[in-house]
N, C-alpha and C positions, 0 to 999 in steps of 0.2 A: 571689444566693446562701443557701440559705438557715440558720438559723443554728444553735446545737446548741438539743434538746430530750429530749425523757422521749416516753416513746410509751405508755400503759393501754390494754388491751381489757379492762377488768371484765364478766365471763358473765351477772352478775343485776344489777337495781335496786340492793338493799341492797352491792353493792359499787362500785356506782356515785356510788351515793350517798357514800358512805364518805370516794371517794376527788374530788369534788369540793367536798366538807366539808373534805377537809385541805389540796386547792390551789386553795383562793377566789381567785376576780380571777388566778390564775395558770395554768390550765387551762382549753383550746375545744376545745370541741368536733369530734367526725371523725364523720361521718353520712356523704353522698356525698361530703365532702371539692373538688365541685365549685371553692367559693366559698374555701374555707378554706386550701386548696394553693393557690392562684393566687398568693391574698396575703399568704401565706407567702412565696411564690417574691419578687413584688413588694416587700418588706419593711413591707409593711402592717401585720402584726400579726406580735410572736414571741413564741407562747408557751411557756410552760417545760415544760408537759409539754401533748402531744394525745390528750384522750380518746375511741377510736376506739368508738362505742356499737355497733358491727353484730353483735358476736356475744350482745346483748342478744336472748333468745327475747318477751321481754315488750314488746317494743320492735317486732316485725314485726305483719302483720295487715292486713286491711281487715276489718270486719263490719257487718253492717247488719240492722237486724227494724226493724218497722214501728212499735214502739213508741219505742224510745230513736237510732232515726238510723240516723248511716254515723257510725264510729270507725277514723281512719287514725292506723298506729302512726310515732313518730319515724321509721323505720326504711328505711319505704314508698318505695320509688323511683316517679318519673314516670312512665313508661311502669307501671308497674304501677297505678298509678291510673285513665292513662288511659285500659286495657284492658282493669279490672276491672266485668264483667256489672251488677254491683250499682248503680256507679256510672253507666256508661251508659243504666241504665235508670231509675232514679230521682233519678241528680243528674247528667243529661246536660252542666248548665253548668261542673261543674267540668273534666268527660273535659275537654274542648274546649277548656277554658283551658289546662289543663295539658300538652296534647297540640300546646300551645302553645311549648311552656316550649322557648328554646336548639332541641339538632339531636338527629334520635335519637340519637348517642350519647351527649347530655350527656343526657338523660330516660332513661337507659338506668344512669345514676349515680346523679343526682342526686336528689334528696328531695323532698320538698312540703315535709318542717318546716324540712329546708333551705332550700328557696326563701321561709317566711314567715321565718324566723329569721337572713335575710339583710336584713330588715328596707329591699330597695330600693323607692323609689315606685311603679317602676314591675314589682316584681313581677307578673309575670301570677295564679298562683296566688292570690293573697290576693284581685285584686281581684274575681276570681270566689266567694272563698267568703265574703266579706263582704258580700257580695249576698245570700249562702244563708244569713246569721245564723251563721257558724261561730264557735265558741268552741275554745283551746287549752288542754291543762293540762299546767299546770306544776309540776314534782315537784321532792321532795326528803327530806334526814333528816327536817327537823320538818313534813313534807304534802303536800297534796295543795290544790294553788288552782284555778278553776276562773276561768280571763279568753276574753269576749267579745273576736276579734278584734280591734273596733271600738278597744278601747279599750285594745291589744298594743301597739300601733308609737307610738312616745313621738317619732320623729325621723329623717332617714335615719340606718341602721345604729344607733337606737337601738329599742330594745325592752322591755317590761316583768320581761325574766329577768333574777333576782338572781343574782350568782359562782357561788353556789352551787346550783342549780337547775336542770332542763333540760326542755324541753318534749319531753315522752312523746308526747301524742295530740291529734287533731285531729278537734273532733265538729262535724257537722252533724244538726242538729234534722229530727227528724224533723216536724212542720212544713211544711217544705220538699219532702218528696220530691213528686215530680211537677211543680215549679214551672217553669209556664212562662217561656221564656229569652233572651235574644239578647245576643251581642257580636260589638263589633267596634274594633279594633288597627289602631289607624294605625302603621308603622313606618316606616322610610326607604329600606330595599330589598327586595325577595321574598327569601323565606325566612326563614333565623330573623335576629332581632334582635331588641334589646328596644324598647318602645311609648317614641312621640313622645306619645303619649295610649290611652288601654284606657279602654272603659265595659262593664258587664256588667250588665244587668235581669234578677232572678228577680221573678215575680209569680207568688201562688198566687190561690184565688179571695175572701182576706183581706185582704191586703198586696200591695205592689210596693216592692221598696229599688232604687236605683242608683250600683251604685261604683266609685269613677275613678281610672284611676293616671295616672302621671305628673300629675299635676295639683293634688301640694301635699306637702310635706317628707315626707308618709306617704302612702300609698294612704287613702282617704275614704267614705267610705260616705253616703246621703240617712240622713235619718230613716225609718222606718217610713211608710209611703205607702197611702193608701187602693187597694184595688184598683182600682176607677173612678174615679181619681185621675185630673186633665184633665190634658193636655198643660202647660198653661199651669202648672200647681200643681206637675208635675215637671221640668221648667225648673228653678221657684222654689225647686224642694228642691236641685235640684243648684248651681246658683249658689249658695248659702247656705256649701257645705261647698266647690267647688272653687275653689280659688284660686293658679292655674298663674305659672308666671314667667319668663322671657324665658333661655334659655342656647344656649348654640353649637347645641344639636341644633332647638330648636326656639321663634318667639320666642309670648310672652303670648296675643300676640290670638289668631296662628294656633290654638291648642293655646284658648281658646275657643272660636272656630269651630266648630271641631271636634268638639271635648265636644259641642256643640249640636245637629250636625249627626248626631253619630252614635243625639244621647238620642231627638231626633226619629226617625229613622228606625227603630232596633227599637221606642219606642212604637208607630209605625202599624203595624211590623209584628207587633206582638204585639194590638192591637184589632181589626184586619183580619185576625188567623189566617191572614200570611202570613211561612213565614221561620223562625214559632217553634217549637221543639216542646213540648207537652209529657209 
């Protein structure tokens, strides 16, 4: 049973910042609500105030240009990202990853920002965004700060967002436009399911990055590799950041095996020009 809580729906960022400052540590942001409402029903969280941000126009929209790259507002749904023509054309890895999130019904409600803020080690969007070098914009009455997504996660369900802050925008740099890519996701069942392991690789003419989900307390990404890095160098970089564990869904050894298998498979496709797109 839900506990009593207050409900506020600010209509501007200024109003939102004031609400968060007044209710610091006692409020939870509601965007899509696909995680928040479930957690409230389960008794995992019990906010004094639920702050609905869907009415704030500044937090909507997907913007792209060749100079600044891609910008995704905090209230943009997963289906809007997956079907956006600029995302599909310039960042197809992201479109593919977001299209893997949950079911069609969930993607029509859930936001990409919310998927990130949940801070699950197996979040589909986080893996792709980290491979693409994304960052997030954290805003409050004190100002705006940009945080690289690779530094945003502090642990399971933990992020750099302070009690009076809100994630307002996700940005993907222009230098990753048109990156060649590959992504594999291991699931227990066909259809929608969370990942036992996921691997995403993004490669431009200058660099290559590998991001891995369900392989550490947070999604992880390798250091920037040379675009012509060998498979051995790539696997070594992955090994340095991927530290899977045994749990009820899969063993550490199985995860390590599948990570290596997926990395080698995608790497081969990228360098042989098969299977992965630009």
